[in-house]
C-alpha positions in Angstrom: -9.9 -24.5 -38.2 -11.5 -27.7 -39.6 -11.1 -31.1 -38.2 -8.9 -32.0 -41.2 -6.5 -29.0 -40.5 -6.5 -29.9 -36.8 -5.3 -33.4 -37.6 -2.4 -31.8 -39.5 -1.3 -29.7 -36.6 2.3 -30.6 -35.6 1.3 -30.3 -31.9 -1.0 -33.3 -32.3 1.8 -35.5 -33.5 4.1 -34.4 -30.7 1.3 -35.2 -28.2 0.7 -38.6 -29.7 4.3 -39.5 -29.5 4.6 -38.3 -25.9 1.5 -40.2 -24.8 2.7 -43.4 -26.5 6.1 -43.1 -24.8 4.4 -42.5 -21.5 2.2 -45.5 -21.9 5.3 -47.7 -22.4 6.6 -46.4 -19.1 3.3 -47.3 -17.5 3.5 -50.8 -19.0 6.9 -51.2 -17.3 5.4 -50.2 -14.0 2.4 -52.5 -14.4 4.8 -55.4 -15.2 7.0 -54.7 -12.2 3.9 -54.5 -10.0 2.0 -57.5 -11.2 4.5 -59.7 -13.0 1.9 -60.2 -15.8 3.6 -60.1 -19.2 1.2 -59.2 -22.1 1.5 -60.1 -25.8 3.9 -57.6 -27.3 2.3 -57.1 -30.7 -1.3 -56.5 -29.6 0.0 -54.6 -26.6 1.6 -52.0 -28.9 -1.5 -51.7 -31.0 -3.7 -51.1 -27.9 -1.2 -48.5 -26.6 -1.4 -46.7 -29.9 -5.1 -46.4 -29.4 -4.6 -45.4 -25.8 -2.2 -42.7 -26.9 -4.8 -41.3 -29.3 -7.4 -41.2 -26.5 -4.9 -39.6 -24.1 -4.1 -37.0 -26.7 -7.7 -36.0 -27.0 -8.1 -35.9 -23.2 -5.0 -33.7 -22.8 -6.3 -31.3 -25.4 -9.7 -31.1 -23.6 -8.1 -30.5 -20.1 -7.6 -26.8 -20.7 -8.2 -25.5 -17.1 -6.3 -26.2 -13.9 -9.3 -28.0 -12.5 -9.7 -30.3 -15.4 -6.0 -31.1 -15.4 -6.2 -32.0 -11.7 -9.2 -34.3 -12.4 -7.2 -35.9 -15.2 -4.2 -36.5 -13.0 -6.1 -38.0 -10.1 -8.3 -40.0 -12.4 -5.4 -41.5 -14.3 -3.5 -42.2 -11.1 -6.3 -44.0 -9.5 -7.0 -46.0 -12.8 -3.4 -47.1 -13.0 -3.4 -48.1 -9.3 -6.6 -50.1 -9.7 -5.3 -51.7 -12.9 -2.0 -52.7 -11.3 -3.8 -54.3 -8.3 -6.3 -56.1 -10.4 -3.6 -57.4 -12.7 -1.7 -58.7 -9.7 -4.8 -60.4 -8.2 -6.6 -61.6 -11.3 -4.4 -61.2 -14.3 -6.9 -58.7 -15.9 -7.9 -55.1 -15.7 -11.0 -54.0 -13.7 -14.4 -54.3 -15.2 -16.9 -51.5 -14.8 -19.6 -54.1 -14.2 -17.9 -55.2 -11.0 -17.7 -51.7 -9.5 -20.7 -52.3 -7.1 -19.0 -55.3 -5.6 -15.8 -53.4 -5.3 -17.6 -50.6 -3.4 -18.9 -53.1 -0.8 -17.5 -51.9 2.7 -16.3 -55.5 3.5 -14.4 -55.7 0.2 -12.9 -52.2 0.5 -11.6 -52.8 4.0 -10.4 -56.4 3.4 -9.0 -56.3 -0.1 -8.4 -52.7 -1.3 -7.1 -51.0 1.8 -3.7 -52.8 2.0 0.0 -51.9 1.7 -0.2 -51.8 -2.0 -2.0 -48.5 -1.8 1.4 -47.0 -0.8 2.1 -47.0 -4.5 -0.8 -44.7 -5.3 1.3 -41.6 -5.0 3.7 -43.2 -7.6 0.9 -43.7 -10.1 -0.5 -40.2 -9.5 3.1 -38.9 -10.0 3.2 -40.7 -13.3 -0.1 -39.0 -14.3 1.3 -35.6 -13.2 4.4 -36.2 -15.3 2.3 -36.8 -18.4 0.3 -33.6 -17.9 3.3 -31.6 -17.0 5.3 -32.8 -20.0 2.4 -32.0 -22.3 2.2 -28.5 -20.9 6.0 -28.1 -21.5 5.9 -29.5 -25.0 2.7 -27.7 -26.0 2.4 -24.4 -24.1 -0.4 -23.3 -26.4 -2.8 -26.3 -26.9 -4.9 -26.4 -30.0 -8.2 -24.7 -29.3 -10.6 -27.0 -31.1 -12.4 -29.0 -28.4 -14.6 -30.6 -31.0 -11.6 -32.2 -32.8 -10.3 -33.5 -29.5 -13.7 -35.0 -28.4 -14.1 -36.6 -31.8 -10.6 -38.2 -31.5 -11.5 -39.7 -28.1 -15.0 -40.9 -29.2 -14.0 -42.4 -32.6 -10.8 -44.1 -31.2 -12.8 -45.6 -28.3 -15.5 -46.9 -30.6 -12.9 -48.4 -33.0 -11.1 -50.0 -30.1 -14.4 -51.4 -28.8 -15.2 -52.9 -32.2 -11.7 -54.4 -32.6 -11.3 -56.0 -29.1 -12.5 -59.5 -28.3 -12.0 -58.9 -24.6 -11.5 -55.5 -23.1 -9.8 -56.4 -19.9 -6.9 -58.8 -20.8 -3.4 -57.7 -20.1 -2.7 -57.0 -23.7 -5.2 -54.1 -23.6 -4.5 -50.5 -22.7 -6.0 -49.6 -19.3 -7.2 -46.1 -20.5 -8.7 -47.4 -23.7 -10.1 -50.4 -21.9 -12.0 -48.4 -19.3 -13.5 -45.9 -21.8 -14.5 -48.7 -24.2 -16.4 -50.4 -21.4 -18.7 -47.4 -20.9 -21.0 -48.0 -24.0 -21.5 -51.6 -22.9 -22.3 -50.5 -19.4 -24.9 -48.1 -20.6 -26.5 -50.3 -23.3 -26.3 -53.6 -21.3 -29.9 -53.5 -19.9 -31.3 -52.9 -23.4 -29.0 -55.5 -25.0 -30.1 -58.0 -22.4 -33.7 -57.5 -23.1 -33.2 -57.7 -26.8 -31.2 -61.0 -26.2 -34.1 -62.4 -24.3 -36.5 -61.6 -27.1 -34.2 -63.2 -29.7 -33.7 -66.2 -27.4 -37.5 -66.9 -27.4 -37.4 -67.7 -31.1 -34.5 -70.1 -30.9 -34.7 -73.9 -30.9 -32.2 -76.1 -29.3 -31.5 -79.5 -30.9 -31.9 -82.5 -28.7 -28.3 -83.3 -29.1 -27.4 -79.9 -27.8 -28.5 -80.6 -24.2 -26.4 -78.6 -21.7 -28.6 -79.5 -18.7 -28.1 -83.2 -18.4 -27.9 -84.9 -15.0 -26.1 -88.3 -14.8 -26.0 -90.4 -11.6 -25.1 -93.9 -10.7 -27.5 -94.1 -7.8 -25.8 -97.0 -6.0 -27.1 -98.7 -2.9 -25.0 -97.4 0.0 -25.0 -99.6 3.1 -22.8 -97.4 5.3 -23.1 -93.7 4.1 -19.9 -91.8 4.7 -19.3 -88.4 6.3 -18.4 -85.7 3.7 -15.6 -83.2 4.1 -15.8 -80.7 1.2 -12.7 -78.4 1.2 -12.7 -75.3 -1.0 -9.3 -73.6 -1.2 -9.6 -70.0 -2.3 -8.1 -69.5 -5.8 -6.6 -72.9 -6.1 -5.9 -74.2 -9.6 -4.9 -77.7 -10.8 -2.3 -76.0 -12.9 -0.3 -75.5 -9.7 0.3 -79.2 -9.3 3.5 -80.2 -11.1 2.3 -83.4 -12.8 -0.8 -81.6 -14.2 1.1 -78.5 -15.4 3.7 -80.8 -17.1 0.9 -82.9 -18.6 -0.7 -79.8 -20.2 2.5 -77.9 -21.0 1.6 -75.1 -18.6 4.1 -72.8 -16.9 2.3 -71.7 -13.7 3.5 -69.0 -11.3 3.0 -71.4 -8.4 4.1 -75.0 -7.8 2.6 -77.1 -5.0 4.8 -80.2 -5.3 4.5 -81.1 -1.6 0.7 -81.0 -1.6 0.4 -83.1 -4.7 2.8 -85.7 -3.1 0.7 -85.7 0.1 -2.6 -86.1 -1.8 -1.2 -89.1 -3.8 0.1 -90.7 -0.6 -3.3 -90.3 1.1 -5.2 -92.0 -1.7 -6.6 -89.0 -3.5 -7.4 -89.0 -7.2 -6.4 -85.7 -8.8 -8.3 -85.0 -12.0 -6.3 -83.5 -14.8 -9.2 -81.9 -16.8 -11.2 -80.1 -14.1 -13.2 -77.0 -15.1 -14.2 -74.1 -12.9 -17.5 -72.8 -14.1 -16.9 -69.1 -13.4 -14.7 -66.6 -11.5 -15.7 -65.2 -8.1 -16.7 -67.0 -4.9 -20.4 -66.7 -5.0 -20.6 -68.0 -8.6 -18.4 -71.1 -8.0 -19.8 -71.9 -4.6 -23.4 -71.8 -5.9 -22.5 -74.4 -8.6 -20.7 -76.6 -6.1 -23.5 -76.7 -3.6 -26.6 -76.5 -5.8 -25.6 -78.4 -9.0 -26.8 -75.6 -11.2 -25.0 -73.2 -13.5 -23.7 -70.1 -11.7 -24.8 -66.7 -12.7 -23.2 -65.8 -16.0 -24.6 -62.3 -16.0 -22.5 -59.2 -15.3 -23.6 -59.1 -11.7 -24.3 -62.4 -10.0 -27.7 -62.5 -8.2 -28.5 -66.2 -7.8 -27.1 -66.4 -4.3 -28.8 -63.2 -3.3 -32.1 -64.3 -4.8 -32.0 -67.5 -2.7 -31.0 -65.5 0.4 -33.9 -63.1 -0.2 -36.4 -66.0 -0.7 -36.9 -65.1 -4.4 -35.7 -68.4 -5.7 -35.8 -71.9 -4.3 -33.4 -74.4 -5.8 -32.9 -77.7 -4.1 -29.3 -77.8 -3.0 -27.1 -80.7 -2.0 -26.7 -79.8 1.7 -30.5 -79.7 2.1 -30.8 -83.1 0.6 -28.3 -84.5 3.0 -29.8 -82.7 6.0 -33.2 -84.2 5.1 -31.6 -87.7 5.4 -30.3 -87.0 8.9 -26.9 -85.5 8.2 -25.5 -82.7 10.4 -24.6 -80.0 7.8 -22.0 -77.3 8.6 -20.5 -74.5 6.6 -17.4 -73.0 8.2 -15.6 -70.2 6.2 -12.9 -67.8 7.3 -14.3 -64.7 5.6 -17.2 -62.6 6.8 -20.6 -64.2 6.0 -22.4 -61.0 5.3 -20.3 -60.5 2.1 -22.2 -62.0 -0.9 -25.2 -62.7 1.5 -23.8 -66.0 2.7 -25.2 -65.5 6.2 -28.7 -65.9 4.7 -27.9 -68.1 1.7 -26.2 -70.9 3.5 -29.1 -71.8 5.9 -31.5 -71.8 2.9 -29.1 -74.0 1.0 -29.4 -76.6 3.8 -26.6 -75.8 6.3 -27.7 -76.1 9.9 -24.5 -74.7 11.3 -22.9 -71.7 9.7 -20.0 -69.7 11.0 -17.7 -67.1 9.4 -14.9 -64.7 10.4 -16.8 -63.4 13.4 -15.9 -66.4 15.5 -12.3 -65.4 15.1 -12.8 -61.8 16.3 -10.3 -60.3 18.7 -11.1 -59.3 22.3 -12.6 -56.0 21.2 -15.0 -57.7 18.8 -13.1 -56.7 15.7 -11.9 -58.9 12.9 -8.9 -58.2 10.9 -9.0 -58.1 7.1 -10.9 -60.9 5.4 -10.5 -63.1 8.4 -8.0 -65.5 10.1 -4.9 -66.6 8.2 -4.8 -70.2 7.2 -2.7 -71.5 10.2 -5.2 -70.1 12.6 -8.2 -71.2 10.5 -7.3 -74.8 9.9 -6.2 -75.3 13.5 -9.6 -74.1 14.7 -11.4 -76.3 12.1 -9.4 -79.4 13.2 -10.7 -78.9 16.8 -14.3 -78.4 15.6 -14.1 -81.5 13.4 -12.8 -83.8 16.1 -15.6 -82.7 18.4 -18.2 -83.1 15.7 -17.0 -86.5 14.8 -17.7 -87.7 18.3 -21.4 -87.5 17.4 -22.9 -90.7 16.0 -24.8 -88.8 13.3 -23.4 -88.4 9.8 -22.1 -85.0 8.9 -21.3 -82.8 5.9 -18.7 -80.1 6.6 -17.9 -77.5 3.9 -14.8 -75.3 4.3 -13.5 -72.2 2.6 -10.3 -70.5 3.7 -9.3 -67.0 2.9 -5.5 -66.9 3.3 -4.9 -67.5 -0.4 -7.2 -64.6 -1.3 -5.8 -61.2 -2.1 -4.1 -59.5 -0.2 -2.7 -62.9 0.9 -2.5 -62.6 4.6 -0.5 -65.4 6.2 -0.4 -64.0 9.7 3.3 -63.2 9.2 4.3 -66.7 8.4 6.8 -67.3 5.6 7.1 -70.4 3.5 10.2 -72.4 4.2 11.5 -72.0 0.6 11.3 -68.2 0.8 14.2 -68.1 3.3 14.1 -65.3 5.8 12.9 -62.6 3.5 9.4 -61.2 3.9 7.5 -61.3 0.6 6.2 -57.7 0.0 2.7 -57.4 -1.4 4.1 -55.3 -4.2 6.6 -58.0 -5.3 5.1 -59.6 -8.4 3.2 -62.8 -7.4 5.6 -63.4 -4.5 2.9 -62.7 -1.9 0.6 -65.2 -3.7 3.3 -67.8 -3.9 4.0 -67.4 -0.2 0.3 -67.6 0.7 -0.1 -70.8 -1.4 3.0 -72.3 0.2 1.8 -71.6 3.7 -1.6 -73.1 2.8 0.1 -76.1 1.4 2.0 -76.8 4.6 -1.0 -76.1 6.8 -3.4 -78.2 4.7 -1.0 -81.2 4.7 -0.8 -80.9 8.5 -4.6 -80.6 8.8 -5.2 -83.8 6.7 -2.5 -85.6 8.7 -4.3 -84.6 11.9 -7.7 -85.7 10.7 -6.3 -89.0 9.4 -4.4 -89.8 12.7 -7.4 -88.9 14.9 -9.7 -91.2 12.9 -11.9 -88.4 11.5 -11.3 -89.6 8.0 -12.0 -93.3 8.7 -15.4 -93.1 7.2 -15.2 -89.8 5.4 -15.4 -88.9 1.7 -13.0 -86.0 1.2 -13.4 -83.7 -1.8 -10.8 -81.0 -2.4 -11.7 -78.2 -4.9 -11.8 -74.5 -5.1 -14.5 -71.8 -5.3 -12.8 -70.5 -8.4 -9.5 -70.9 -10.3 -7.0 -68.3 -9.6 -5.5 -68.5 -13.0 -1.8 -67.7 -13.6 -1.2 -71.0 -15.3 0.6 -69.6 -18.3 3.6 -67.3 -17.9 4.1 -66.8 -21.7 2.6 -64.0 -23.7 -0.1 -66.1 -25.4 -3.5 -66.1 -23.8 -5.8 -69.1 -24.3 -9.5 -69.6 -23.5 -10.2 -71.3 -20.2 -7.0 -70.1 -18.5 -9.2 -68.6 -15.9 -11.3 -71.8 -15.7 -8.5 -74.3 -15.0 -10.1 -75.7 -11.9 -9.1 -78.4 -9.4 -10.8 -81.5 -8.2 -9.3 -84.2 -6.0 -11.3 -87.0 -4.3 -10.6 -89.5 -1.6 -13.2 -92.2 -0.7 -13.2 -93.6 2.8 -11.7 -96.9 1.6 -8.9 -96.8 -1.0 -10.2 -99.8 -2.9 -13.4 -97.9 -3.8 -11.4 -95.4 -5.8 -11.7 -97.8 -8.8 -15.5 -96.9 -8.8 -14.7 -93.3 -9.6 -14.2 -91.8 -13.0 -10.8 -92.0 -14.7 -8.5 -89.1 -13.9 -8.5 -87.8 -17.5 -12.3 -87.4 -17.8 -13.4 -83.8 -18.2 -15.0 -82.9 -14.9 -16.6 -79.7 -13.6 -17.7 -78.0 -10.4 -21.3 -79.1 -11.4 -20.2 -82.7 -10.9 -19.4 -82.3 -7.2 -22.9 -82.2 -5.6 -24.1 -85.2 -7.7 -21.0 -87.2 -6.8 -21.6 -86.5 -3.1 -25.3 -87.5 -3.4 -24.3 -90.7 -5.1 -21.6 -91.5 -2.6 -24.0 -91.0 0.3 -26.9 -92.8 -1.3 -29.1 -89.7 -1.0 -29.6 -88.9 -4.7 -32.9 -89.3 -6.4 -33.9 -90.0 -10.1 -35.5 -86.6 -10.3 -32.7 -84.6 -8.6 -33.1 -81.1 -10.2 -29.5 -80.6 -11.0 -27.0 -80.4 -13.9 -23.8 -82.4 -14.0 -22.4 -85.9 -14.0 -21.5 -87.9 -10.9 -17.9 -89.2 -10.8 -19.4 -92.5 -9.9 -21.3 -92.6 -13.1 -19.2 -94.8 -15.4 -21.6 -94.6 -18.4 -19.8 -91.9 -20.4 -22.2 -89.8 -22.5 -21.6 -89.7 -26.2 -21.0 -86.0 -26.1 -21.2 -83.9 -22.9 -21.8 -80.2 -23.3 -21.2 -77.4 -20.8 -21.4 -73.6 -20.5 -18.7 -71.7 -18.7 -17.6 -68.0 -18.4 -14.8 -65.9 -17.1 -16.0 -62.9 -15.1 -12.9 -60.9 -15.4 -12.3 -61.2 -19.2 -16.0 -61.0 -20.0 -15.7 -64.2 -22.1 -18.3 -66.9 -22.3 -17.7 -70.5 -23.5 -19.6 -73.4 -24.9 -17.8 -76.7 -24.6 -18.4 -80.0 -26.3 -16.6 -82.9 -24.7 -15.9 -84.4 -28.1 -13.3 -81.7 -28.6 -14.9 -78.4 -29.6 -14.9 -75.1 -27.7 -16.8 -71.9 -28.7 -15.2 -68.8 -27.1 -17.6 -65.8 -27.3 -17.6 -62.2 -26.2 -19.9 -61.1 -23.4 -22.7 -60.2 -25.8 -22.4 -63.7 -27.4 -22.3 -61.9 -30.8 -18.7 -62.7 -31.8 -17.3 -66.1 -31.3 -14.1 -68.1 -32.1 -14.0 -71.9 -32.5 -11.2 -73.9 -30.9 -10.5 -77.6 -30.9 -8.8 -79.8 -28.3 -8.0 -83.4 -27.5 -10.7 -84.5 -25.0 -8.2 -86.1 -22.5 -5.9 -83.1 -22.6 -8.2 -80.1 -22.6 -5.9 -77.3 -21.4 -2.8 -78.5 -23.2 -4.2 -79.1 -26.7 -6.4 -76.0 -27.3 -5.8 -74.6 -30.8 -7.8 -72.2 -33.0 -10.0 -73.6 -35.7 -11.5 -72.1 -38.8 -14.7 -74.1 -38.3 -17.9 -71.9 -38.0 -19.7 -71.7 -34.7 -21.6 -74.9 -33.9 -24.4 -72.8 -32.3 -26.2 -69.9 -33.8 -26.5 -66.6 -32.0 -30.1 -67.3 -31.2 -29.2 -70.7 -29.7 -26.3 -69.1 -27.7 -28.7 -66.5 -26.2 -31.3 -69.1 -25.5 -28.9 -71.4 -23.6 -27.6 -68.6 -21.4 -31.1 -67.4 -20.8 -32.1 -70.9 -19.6 -29.0 -71.1 -17.4 -30.0 -67.9 -15.6 -33.4 -69.3 -14.5 -34.1 -70.7 -11.0 -37.3 -72.1 -9.6 -39.4 -69.4 -7.9 -42.0 -71.6 -6.2 -41.1 -72.5 -2.6 -41.0 -76.3 -1.8 -43.7 -77.9 0.2 -41.5 -78.1 3.4 -40.7 -74.9 5.3 -37.1 -73.8 5.0 -35.2 -71.6 7.5 
């Protein structure tokens, strides 16, 4: 039988209809699990492609062994997709599989009560195969036709999709469509490097500027840098209202407390990337994070393969005591070796909170335990006459959102189940809100903040700032930045709250505020103390989970590109209202492909020559 006659087989149509109906059932389960509502139109188109691929796979699974493999594979894929949607708003990326296989990640984030739903998803997969066997007791024998259906549909899906992992995609088609890219990525990267060598970047297109005020500081302050895992400015009511966002979380009490304590909360803050190691690197070292599939910058520094000059090291060289205290295990992402090389003289992680038998639970201590311990350590440190820089990173607001059993007051007496859409996240953020307010009150009353610059930010934006069906660029880059100088009257020296700010600006701001910056500081960004606004600021950003890369011009242009940088869409925005005014434009890309490749190639570079002084 020819391929043409195979396509006319009635059994093929029955299987297509059954697979499409099954995928709609799967959509309902994913929605109930994650609470993420996709765009209906594009969702149906992607499910049609997924149904065609499933039809081919069902036709190929002719033996009992292959049918078992298909059932288990589909069940695990649906489970992973549901968990990733709930945690990040996207489907999993094949490029991230190595990080997901890390023992620390598996034990802390994957092995949680949500896995109790795995039999449900395997049962759904079994239902698909069993229904197919009932409807089509004698499957078409042409394996070639089935294989062609899978391959051709996957390639068409790959060519038509701008991002393969957004919620509007089909999880089956999305996974298979990522395989060609995973195989060809090394070759494509090398081709991109060769093309980038031929590109020229106009002087006006400078994405690596550093702008500092360099004031004379008579009494340098201490610095408390607080990174709250997954926090977004979109969670603050005034900012979400300003941009017209409908976030899944509202932190009204925290915003009220920050305002009362003299913080300036910036309304256009950008998170450079997703994932902790990428965001933390930008915040500490003032350089672009790793925009590649797998981030290696932090590991390269840890392994003494790269030697960037980072902000903690510059403060330590001026006599500051530098401490990095996080709640999660330091070994994950090589922070146990990176942080000392970045300039921290005191580094602790989850191991200090180990139980009596030496074991730590999950990612680390819940926020009530963590911030109480940090408060004690800070009071003791502040008794020292030396200046200090303390950097914090909590873990309670990281999936699976362990609060140590504490429930937010507005949740009543009900325990938020991890499988309830976004309820566990909301509860974790509410508990963090209460604990962080108490922590700041404690530090203020004990005098720790009397001469302390406090910077509140996040290692990455948790997203979930739009609950409608329409996805916009930068939803995963809606960062947070709030700053409080030691003396309230000095807040007037800092940039206006509507200026576009980024994680890259944090280290330069700290160096300016402490008087430790230098004219030749090898960083990128703009200090918040720098009042001379550039005519046009340009930045590069990316979203790890959607695979998108962005070029932003502060004047009001955004270029949103696929991971390969080949296909791009132009957007426009009002500079003072970045997230709330984004709209598609028919303007051509303001950078050529060669320029785009060149810029990201430059952003990936780090100095490989060690400094003159010896580092730990």
